[in-house]
N, C-alpha and C positions, 0 to 999 in steps of 0.2 A: 496402306499395305507396306510392310517393311521391305526395303530393297535387299537383294541378295548379292549385289555387286558394288564394290567400292567405286565411287565416281571421282576420277582424277580431274576432270574438267580440262580446260585448255588456257594457256597464257598466250595472248596475242598482242602484237603492237598495233596501235590504232592512231592514225594521223589526225591532226586537228588543224582547223583553219588558222587559229591564233594560238601561239605558244608551241612548246615542244610536243612531240608525240607522247602518247601515254601507253602504258601496259595495262591490259584489262584481263580479268579472270572470267572466263565464260563457263557456265554450268547449267544444269537443268534442275528445276525445283517444281515438284508436283506437275510434271509434264510441260512446264513453261520454261523457255530458255531465258536465262538471265545473265547479266554481266556486271562486274564490279571493278571500278578503277583501282589499280594497285598503286600507281604512281607514275611520274614522268620518266622519260629516258635520261633526264639529267640526274634524277635520284638513283635510277638503276640502269647504268649504261649497258650492261650485258643482260641478255635474256635469262641466264642462269640466276642472276641476282633477283630478277623479278619473280622467277619460279619459287625461289626460297621465300621471298616476301609474301607470296600468295598462299603459303602452307596453312596459315591460320584460317584463311578464307575457305580453303579446301575442307578443313575439319568441320566448319559450320555447315558446309554444303552436304556433308556426310554424317550429320548429327544422328540420323536413324540407322546408320550402318558404318560405324567407325571401325578401324582396325589398326592395331599397333604396328603391324607389318608395313603400313604405308605412311606412318607419321614419324617424323624425326623429333628429337628433343628440342631442336631449334624451333620447329613449328609449335610445339607445346609452350615454349617460352613466349613466343609472340602472342599466342592466345591468352596466356596468363597475364601478360603485361597489359593487354587491351581490356581484359574483363575482370581480373582478380587481384590486381596489384593493390596493396593496402592503401586506404584513403589518406591516412596521415602522411604529410609530406616527408617528415624526417625518416619514417620507416621506409616509405617508397624510395626515397633518395638512397638510403643505405642498401636496400635490396637491389636497386638498379645498378649501383656501383659494383656489387659482388657479381651480378649476372654478366655485366659488360667485361669486367676484368678477368674473371676466372671461369664461370660456368659455361657461358656461350662459346668462348674460344675452344674449350676442350670437348664439349659434349654435343654441340649443335647438330653435327652431321650424323650422329648415332640414331638409329631407330630405337624406339622406346624399349623394346624387349631385349635390345643388345646391351643395355646398361645394367651391370651386375654389381651387387654390393661390394664384393672383394675388390673389383677394379676401382670403384669410387674410393674405397678406404685407402688403397695404395696410392691413388692420386692425391688424396688429401694429405697423406703423410709427407709427400714430396713437395708440398707448397711451402714456400718460405714465409709462413704467416704464424701468428700466435695461435695457440690452441683455441682460444675463444673465437677468433676469426674463422678458423676452420669449422668450428661448431656452427657458426652462423651460416656458412655455405651449406652444410649438411641440412640445416633447418629449412633453408630456401628450397633445396632440391626435394626435400620431403613434401613441402607444400605443393610443388609442381606435380609430384606423383599423386598426391591426394586429388588434385584437379583432374589428372589423367584418368583416375578410377571413376570419379564422379561423371566425367564426360564419356565414360565407357571406351576409352582408348586403350586401356589395359584391363585384364580381368580383375574383378573385385577380390580383395584378399589382403595379405600382409604387405604393407608398404615396404618395398625392398630397401629403401634408405634407412628404415628403422633398424636394420641389421648392421649398419655401418657404425663402427666404433671410432671415437675421436679421443684418444688418451689425453688427459690433462685439461679437458675443456672446462671443468669446474674449478680448476686451481689457478689462482692468480700467479703470474710470473714475477710480479713485484708486489710488495705489501703496500696497500693503499695508505697514503699519507693522512695521518690524523694528528692535528697540532694541539699542543697544550695552550692554556690561556696566555702564558708568558710568550710563547712563540707567535701566537696571533698578534699580540700587541707589538712585538718587535718587527714582525713582517709589515704590518700596516704603517708603523712609524717610518719604515724604509721606503714606502711607496711615495713617489714624487708627484705632487700636484693633484688637482681635482679634474674630473669627477671620480678619479680612480680610487682614492681613499674611501669616498662614500660608497662606491660600488662594493669594495671589500667589506666594509662594515655591514652593509645590507645583506651581503652573501653569507657571512659567517654568523650574524645575529638572527637571521631569518631562515637560513637553510634553503635559500631559493635555488632552483635549478638554473643553469646559465641561460637557457632559452626563456625562462620566466623573468629572471632578473633584467635581462636586456630588452624584454618585451613590455616592460612597464611604461605606462603613460601617466602623465600628471593627473588625468581624470580618474585613475585607479586609486589615488591616494586621498583618503578622507582625513584631512588635518583636524577636523572638529571632533571626530570620534576616535582618533588614533587607530585607524584600520586601513587595510589595503585589500582591494578586490583583485583576485587572480582570475584573469579572463582569457589570456592568450599566451602563446609562446612564439618565438621567432627563431628560425633556423635558416641560415644562408639567405637572409633578407626575405624569407617566405613566412608570412604570418599565418598562424593556425590557432584553433581554439585550444583550451586547456585539455589535457588528456582524459580526465574523468571528473566525476562530480566532486571527488575529494580535492582535486586541484583547482577546480573552478569554484572557489569559495572565498569568503571573507577571512582575512588573516589579521589577528591583532598585532599592532606595532607599538613597541615601547616608545614613550614620549621622547627619550633620548634620541632614538632613530628618527622620529618625526621631526625633531629639531634639526637634525643633520640634513634631512631632505628639504626642509624649508630654507635652510641656509644655501643649499646648492641651487634651489629653484631661483633664488634671488640673483645668483651669479650667472645662471644659464641664459643663453641667448634664446632658447626655445622653452617657453614656460606656460603655454596655453593647455587646456585640458586634453587636447588631441595630440600634443607634442610628446615625443619620447622623453622619459626621464633622463636617459643617458644618450641623448641625440648626438650623432657624430658630425663634427664640422666638415669632415672629409666628404660627407654626402649632403652637405648643406642642410642638415637636420632632417632630411627625408627618411633616413634609417638610423638606428642606433649603432653604437660601436660594435665591432665584431668580437665575440667572446674569445675566440682562439687567438686572434692577433693581440687583443688587449692583455691576455694572460702572458703571452710571449714577450711583449714589450714592457710590461709593468710589474706583473706578479713574479715572474721568474727572476728578473734582476733584483727585486726587493728581497725575495727569499734567499738569494745568494748572498746579498749584502748583510742579511740578518743571521747568516750562518746556519740556515735551516736546510737548505737544499737548493737545487737549481730548477726544479720543475713542479712547483706547487701551483695547482690550478683551481678553477672555480669548484670542481667536484670535491677537492680536498677540503674546502670550506664547508661544503654540505655534509661531508662525513664527520668533520669536526663538530659541527652543530649537533648532529644526531648523537654522537658519543658524549658530548658534554651534557646533553639533556639526561642521558642515562646516568652519568656520574653524579648529577645533582639529585637523582632519585625521582625524576619525573615519571608519572604513571605511564605504562606502555601505550595505553590508548591516547594519552596526551601526546606522546612522541609520534605516534602514527598520524594523528590529526595535524600536528604542526609540520610534519614532513609531507603531508598530503599524499600518503600512500593508500591505495585501495586494499592492500594486503599487508598485514602487520609483519608477515614473514620477510617482506622486502626491507622493512625498517630495521628489524633485528638481525637479519642474516646478511644483508649487503652493505648497510650503511653504519651500523653501530658497532664500535669496537671498545674494548676495555683498556683503560690506561694502565701502564705498568705499576704505578704507585698504588692504584686501587687494587690490583691483583696481589701486590705485596701485602697490603693491609689485610685483605680478606684471607690470604693464606696464613698470615701471622695469627689472626684471630682463631682460625680453625686449629692450627698447630698448638696454640696455647691451650685451647680447650681440651684437646686430645691428650696432651702430654703433661697436664697440670699435676697429675698424681704419679707420674713416672719418676720425676726428679726427687 
């Protein structure tokens, strides 16, 4: 039978023989009294902190009779984190950072029905963030409200966050760097030492994502068949599987690149099948080099020395790879497969750019054809 009254339960302090006291949430389920430990008094020194921490438990206790009037956005966030956070580490890490830095501090104390689209839109406008970052925050809040509707915390209907506008979210603030072949050679020539030159060649000639490039192990390289198995990615020293079946696949590797890898393996201190291809001596070979630090310490100075710019990164190489494939006339399906994208729109829309010289040639051909009888 469905309850007609929202059950708030009670948060009480409970002493223990060993260790600090704990806070417990007491409620009734199917006529039976139950209690769940919230945490210790060291974790939550004040009762008010324990009450806030118990809100997600309160929602579970009222699964058959929720009400938005009694649930705050902070409680919704807690339940979302415990039950609905994306499984992929890099996504969860990004979501968690936005929630901690922006969403929770502003909206945690609001009841769900108090959060209005216009107020959110004005708040987003005031954040000193790039439009894309504000768009990510809106997306996360939309996901939270989707969960609120599924859990019957708010009435089913239009997601209020879908009405929020984020101007400029699809427009890049700076043009993505795409290098010419000459710029690639000059930049890599300016990189000092190994394995950083080899890293750069692998990145620009294979179009590998930074997480995949630095997640390679020697066992992934088949020197006999000139191929590479893409199995994992690494983000903040957290190893995870490839994103999809397109990325978890065998990739052909040109013999020139295979020779580079073989040469580096001979020089490397870590060369067994289970060792990282680009193992970092700073971690005793336990982890690979950090992509961000490596770009800042080696790619940026090399790009500046080559007169290209001062912030060329690993994604610049990936975009260059995609654009060069297009310039050479590679079939779009081949481009998609080599980029390991599940959707060809990603390949053509986000990564592939046209070179100025190619545009000039194409425009010249068209103009010549149209004006040939005019002159």
